[in-house]
C-alpha positions, 0 to 999 in steps of 0.5 A: 462783167469782168471776172478778171482785171485782164477782162476789164483792161481789154474792154476799156483799153483794148489791150490784152495783158494776162494777169492772175488778178480776180476783179473781186479780189482786186477791189477787196484789196483796194477796200482795205487800202483805202479804208486803212488810209482814212483810218490812219488819218483820223488816228493821227488827228485824234492823237494830236487832239489828245484823244489817243496817246502813244504807248511804250513797248519793250523790245529785245535788241541784239539777241542771237538768231533762234533756230525757230525763227530761222526754221519759220522763215525757211518754211515761209520761203519754201511755201512761197517758192513752191507755189510762185515758181510753179505759177510762173512756169505754168503762167497760163494755167495760173491766169486761168484759175489763180485760186485753184492753183494756189489752193492745190497741192501742185508746186515746184519742189526745187523752187520751194527748197531754194527759196526756203534755204534763201529765206532761212539764211537771210533771217540768220544773217540779219539777226546775226549782224545785229547781235550784241555781246549782251542783248538788252531791252529797249523801250520804243514809243508806239503811236496808235496810227503805227499799228495800222498794218497789224490792224489791217492784217488782223481784220483781213484774216478774222474778217474773211474767216468770219465772212466764210463762216456766216455765209456757210451758216446761211447756205447749209445745203451747199456746205453739206453738199461740198464741205471742202469746196464751200470752205476753201473757195474764194466766193461766198462771203457775208459782209456782216460775218466779216464785220463782226469777227474782224471787229472783235479781233481788232478790238481785242488786239488794240485793247491789249495795246492800251488804245482807247476803244471808243475813239478807235471805233469813232475813227473806224466808222467812216473807214468801214463804210468806205471799205464796204462801198469799195468792196461792193464795186467789186461785186458789181464789176465781177458779178459775184451773185450779190445781185437783186431780185428779178426786175421787170418794172419799167425804168422810172421817169426820174431815172431816165437820164441813166443807162438801163443797166442802172435800173435792171441788168442781166450781168453777162459774163459774170464770174459765176458763169450763170446766165440769168433768165431775166434782168435783176436789180443791180443792188451792189451798184446801189450799195456802192453809191449809197455807202460811198456817199455815207462815208462822205457824210461821216467824214464831214461829221467826224470833227463836228461831233464831240461826244465820244462813241456817237459817230460810230453809233451813227455809222451803225444806224446808217449801215443797218438802215441801208442794208435792211432796205436793200434786202427787200430787193436782194437775193438771199436765204430767207428764214421763217421766224414766228410766221415772218419771213426774214433774212440773216442780214435783216436780223443783224441790220435791225440789231445794229440800228438798235445798238446804234440808237442805244450807243448814242444815248449811252455816249451822251450819258457817259460824256457828262461824267467822264472828263479825261478822254483817255479814260475811254 
């Protein structure tokens, strides 16, 4: 396993480059970048086909610099300088524990002050240079795909908070034992918490901009599937604990062409520092492969399905079915409801399948009565 990118490069290329980049975090960032790229492509396509429309936004031009803007820029510069300059001075410690250093109160006060002054002055200079004698409002035409940056930022913040929330609800004992560590650590993220909270935040934002929700969801379906698949590669590479149950079964004949770790693996040198007593199912690998294949299927279907909302409904069904069955061989917190053992993910995945089935029925019904695609 490769807890850091340094470990990965050293094993694959034989060179040691000390980098403060966790493997899981790297693949999460790659998941956001790759999914946002394909989301942008489909939003552009939908606008060309008349399914999405640009919107106008008024912008105040030529206003003098405000004290609050300068102070906020200065504060941001202070935080960056305080942490990053300290990290550069103590680079070996930063490489050893980047999240520990970033979440601590340690920092460089001179670096923070210098960067704070520089950021604050730059904001003042930038606004003052564009100042007009009479500030005015101008209308700008904004295309939906130009909102990708804001969408990704909102999805990332709300998604991580939601993923932490759902994980802690699923592991209340760990939360009660160490509340600060459980809430601030970068490990322990539940996908469905991120999906639900991130999606709600993005839909609220895009709805306020007048972007048709159903067409946005259809564009997001393949991108979400890809993001999940790429993120699971990070789980497999880092060995973050999302592995399966113990697997002592012999490797089946139909899988003999593959190496043994595809069937059963003990995740040596995993990021959690856990030594497994026996080999387990490498469920992150299975999910990564399945979800990337399902992304390809959804991407091929996106132009063929003409009913708005149907593609996203198919995504919900595929996502729910995949996660429901992978839970059967995956380590997870188990609840007992009406005498039946079930996991949080099984509950949510079942609801997603039902929601997807209802979504296809409702989309077909609505398509018969709505003629203007922009009314969606």
